[in-house]
C-alpha positions in Angstrom: -30.1 -110.4 -97.6 -32.2 -113.0 -96.0 -35.4 -115.0 -96.5 -37.3 -117.8 -94.7 -35.5 -120.6 -96.6 -32.0 -119.2 -95.7 -33.2 -118.6 -92.1 -34.1 -122.2 -91.8 -30.8 -123.4 -93.2 -28.8 -121.1 -91.0 -30.8 -121.9 -87.9 -30.6 -125.7 -88.1 -28.3 -127.7 -85.9 -28.0 -131.4 -85.3 -30.5 -132.5 -82.7 -29.8 -135.6 -80.5 -32.3 -135.0 -77.6 -35.9 -135.2 -78.6 -39.2 -134.1 -77.1 -41.8 -136.8 -76.3 -44.2 -135.5 -79.0 -45.0 -137.9 -81.8 -44.6 -136.8 -85.4 -48.0 -137.1 -87.0 -48.5 -138.9 -90.3 -49.7 -135.6 -91.8 -46.5 -133.9 -90.9 -44.3 -136.8 -91.9 -46.0 -136.9 -95.3 -45.1 -133.3 -95.8 -41.5 -134.1 -95.1 -41.5 -137.1 -97.4 -43.1 -135.1 -100.1 -40.4 -132.5 -99.8 -37.8 -135.2 -100.0 -39.3 -136.5 -103.2 -39.2 -133.1 -104.8 -35.4 -133.1 -104.6 -33.3 -133.0 -107.8 -32.8 -136.4 -109.3 -30.7 -137.7 -112.2 -32.9 -138.1 -115.3 -36.0 -138.0 -113.1 -35.2 -141.6 -112.2 -35.5 -141.1 -108.4 -32.8 -143.7 -107.7 -33.6 -144.0 -104.0 -36.0 -145.5 -101.6 -36.9 -144.2 -98.1 -37.5 -146.5 -95.1 -39.7 -145.0 -92.3 -38.7 -146.7 -89.0 -40.9 -146.2 -85.9 -40.6 -149.7 -84.4 -39.0 -149.4 -80.9 -37.0 -152.6 -81.3 -35.7 -151.7 -84.7 -34.6 -148.3 -83.4 -32.8 -150.0 -80.5 -31.0 -152.3 -82.9 -29.9 -149.4 -85.0 -28.7 -147.5 -82.0 -26.3 -150.4 -81.5 -25.4 -151.2 -85.1 -24.7 -147.6 -85.9 -21.6 -147.2 -83.6 -23.5 -147.6 -80.3 -25.2 -144.2 -80.3 -28.0 -144.6 -77.7 -29.9 -141.5 -78.7 -30.9 -143.0 -82.0 -33.3 -145.3 -80.2 -35.1 -142.2 -78.7 -35.9 -140.5 -82.0 -39.7 -140.8 -82.7 -39.0 -141.4 -86.4 -36.0 -142.6 -88.3 -35.7 -142.2 -92.1 -33.2 -144.4 -93.9 -32.2 -143.3 -97.4 -31.3 -146.1 -99.7 -29.5 -145.8 -103.0 -31.8 -147.9 -105.1 -31.2 -149.2 -108.6 -33.2 -152.4 -108.1 -36.5 -150.9 -109.4 -35.0 -149.8 -112.7 -33.1 -153.0 -113.2 -36.2 -155.1 -112.5 -38.2 -152.9 -114.8 -35.6 -153.4 -117.6 -35.8 -157.1 -117.1 -39.6 -157.1 -117.1 -39.7 -155.3 -120.4 -37.2 -157.4 -122.3 -34.4 -154.8 -122.4 -31.7 -157.6 -122.4 -33.3 -159.1 -125.5 -33.6 -155.7 -127.1 -29.9 -155.1 -126.4 -29.0 -158.4 -128.1 -30.9 -157.4 -131.2 -29.3 -153.9 -131.3 -25.8 -155.0 -130.6 -25.8 -153.3 -127.2 -24.4 -154.7 -124.0 -27.0 -155.1 -121.2 -25.3 -154.7 -117.8 -26.4 -154.9 -114.2 -25.9 -151.7 -112.2 -22.2 -150.8 -111.8 -20.2 -148.6 -109.5 -21.0 -145.5 -111.5 -24.7 -146.2 -111.2 -24.3 -146.5 -107.4 -22.6 -143.1 -107.2 -25.5 -141.6 -109.2 -28.0 -143.2 -106.9 -26.1 -141.9 -103.8 -26.3 -138.4 -105.2 -30.1 -138.8 -105.6 -30.5 -140.3 -102.1 -28.5 -137.5 -100.4 -30.4 -134.7 -102.3 -33.6 -136.2 -101.1 -32.3 -136.6 -97.5 -31.2 -132.9 -97.3 -34.6 -131.8 -98.6 -36.2 -133.9 -95.9 -33.9 -132.3 -93.2 -34.7 -128.8 -94.3 -38.4 -129.4 -94.6 -38.4 -131.0 -91.1 -36.6 -128.0 -89.7 -39.1 -125.6 -91.2 -41.8 -127.5 -89.4 -40.1 -127.3 -86.0 -38.6 -130.8 -86.2 -35.0 -131.3 -85.6 -32.8 -133.9 -87.2 -29.4 -135.7 -87.1 -27.6 -137.4 -89.9 -26.1 -140.8 -89.0 -23.5 -141.9 -91.5 -22.8 -145.0 -89.5 -25.7 -146.8 -91.3 -23.0 -147.6 -93.8 -21.3 -149.9 -91.3 -22.4 -153.5 -90.7 -23.7 -153.8 -94.2 -24.6 -157.5 -93.9 -26.6 -156.9 -90.7 -28.6 -154.0 -92.2 -29.1 -155.8 -95.4 -30.8 -158.7 -93.5 -32.6 -156.4 -91.1 -34.4 -154.5 -93.9 -34.6 -157.3 -96.6 -32.4 -155.3 -99.0 -31.6 -156.8 -102.4 -28.1 -156.3 -103.8 -28.8 -153.1 -105.7 -30.4 -151.3 -102.7 -27.9 -150.1 -100.2 -28.3 -147.8 -97.1 -26.5 -144.5 -97.5 -27.8 -142.3 -94.7 -29.9 -142.5 -91.6 -31.8 -139.4 -90.4 -33.2 -139.1 -86.9 -36.3 -136.9 -86.6 -37.9 -135.4 -83.5 -39.3 -132.2 -82.0 -37.1 -129.8 -80.1 -37.6 -129.8 -76.3 -38.9 -126.6 -74.9 -36.1 -124.2 -74.2 -33.6 -126.2 -76.3 -30.5 -124.1 -76.8 -29.0 -124.4 -80.2 -25.2 -124.7 -80.6 -24.0 -123.7 -84.0 -20.6 -125.2 -84.6 -18.3 -123.0 -86.6 -17.5 -124.1 -90.2 -14.2 -123.6 -92.0 -13.8 -120.3 -93.8 -15.2 -120.2 -97.3 -11.8 -119.3 -98.8 -10.5 -122.8 -97.9 -13.4 -124.6 -99.4 -14.7 -122.6 -102.4 -12.5 -122.1 -105.5 -13.0 -120.3 -108.8 -12.9 -122.4 -111.9 -10.2 -124.9 -110.9 -9.3 -126.9 -107.7 -6.3 -125.7 -105.8 -4.4 -127.6 -103.1 -3.9 -125.6 -100.0 -0.4 -124.6 -99.0 1.1 -125.7 -95.6 0.5 -122.2 -94.3 -3.1 -122.2 -95.4 -3.7 -125.6 -93.8 -2.3 -124.3 -90.5 -4.6 -121.2 -90.8 -7.6 -123.3 -91.7 -7.3 -125.6 -88.7 -5.8 -122.9 -86.3 -8.9 -122.5 -84.2 -9.5 -126.3 -83.8 -5.8 -126.9 -83.2 -5.9 -124.3 -80.4 -8.4 -126.3 -78.5 -6.2 -129.4 -78.4 -5.1 -130.4 -74.9 -2.5 -133.1 -74.5 -3.5 -135.6 -71.8 -1.4 -138.1 -69.9 -3.4 -141.0 -71.4 -3.0 -140.0 -75.0 0.0 -140.3 -77.2 -1.3 -137.7 -79.6 0.9 -134.6 -79.8 -1.4 -132.3 -81.8 -5.0 -131.9 -82.9 -4.5 -133.8 -86.2 -3.1 -136.9 -84.5 -5.9 -136.9 -81.9 -8.6 -136.4 -84.5 -7.3 -139.2 -86.7 -7.2 -141.5 -83.8 -10.8 -140.6 -82.7 -12.3 -140.6 -86.3 -10.4 -141.8 -89.3 -8.3 -144.4 -87.5 -11.0 -145.5 -85.1 -12.6 -149.0 -85.0 -15.9 -147.7 -86.4 -14.1 -146.2 -89.4 -12.3 -149.5 -90.1 -15.7 -151.3 -90.0 -17.2 -148.7 -92.3 -14.3 -149.4 -94.8 -14.9 -153.2 -94.6 -18.6 -152.8 -94.9 -18.4 -150.6 -98.0 -16.1 -153.2 -99.6 -18.6 -155.9 -98.9 -21.4 -153.7 -100.3 -19.4 -153.1 -103.5 -18.7 -156.8 -103.9 -22.4 -157.6 -103.8 -23.2 -154.7 -106.1 -20.7 -155.7 -108.9 -20.8 -159.5 -108.7 -23.5 -160.0 -111.3 -22.5 -159.8 -115.0 -25.1 -159.6 -117.7 
């Protein structure tokens, strides 16, 4: 069974090389409209979207997001922000703190749980944008490294404490003749469970990673003895990952410092 939506989802790959064509405002508006039709908690739309076209800003992002030069070549960048600032400001504008005092309620600034909810909203919107773009012949690439260098990005985009960058999406047309490479995903049986979560056995973990592990080649310059060790060194234990951890801690410190 197939339909046009499933075809778009199955056909999409991350795109890091873009055609020279500009994305028109009309097309971009369609993508943004699709993003804003995403599911949202309580219809709050706890996110904002930054549209970045400026060449200098794109160059800065290509450096601050783990030195990925291709980011600067994307005609349009969308940055999805988890945003509780609007609602918090609206509450203050309308005397919600005073109302809480009268009613014996505790008025609080946004907390960690609110941030998680806003992240859910922002990522739902981002994925809608990505699928909409793909349906219009525009490729995309998610950049999670926008979570790094929190202080720099906060200053660059004039972000208040309750607005934090969650995902960056590069957008651009496919070059003529572009060959898509669909990277294989893990088998569904290792990811989808019925009713309750189940930890995988040692044997299942070996089976799940067997194909990737088979591609591991030990080199004279690396101390890694298997795929897991090499991958940890390249990703989880890498400098950019350490910076991401530090950056998120700084983000949370700003997010939770105000007590009402």
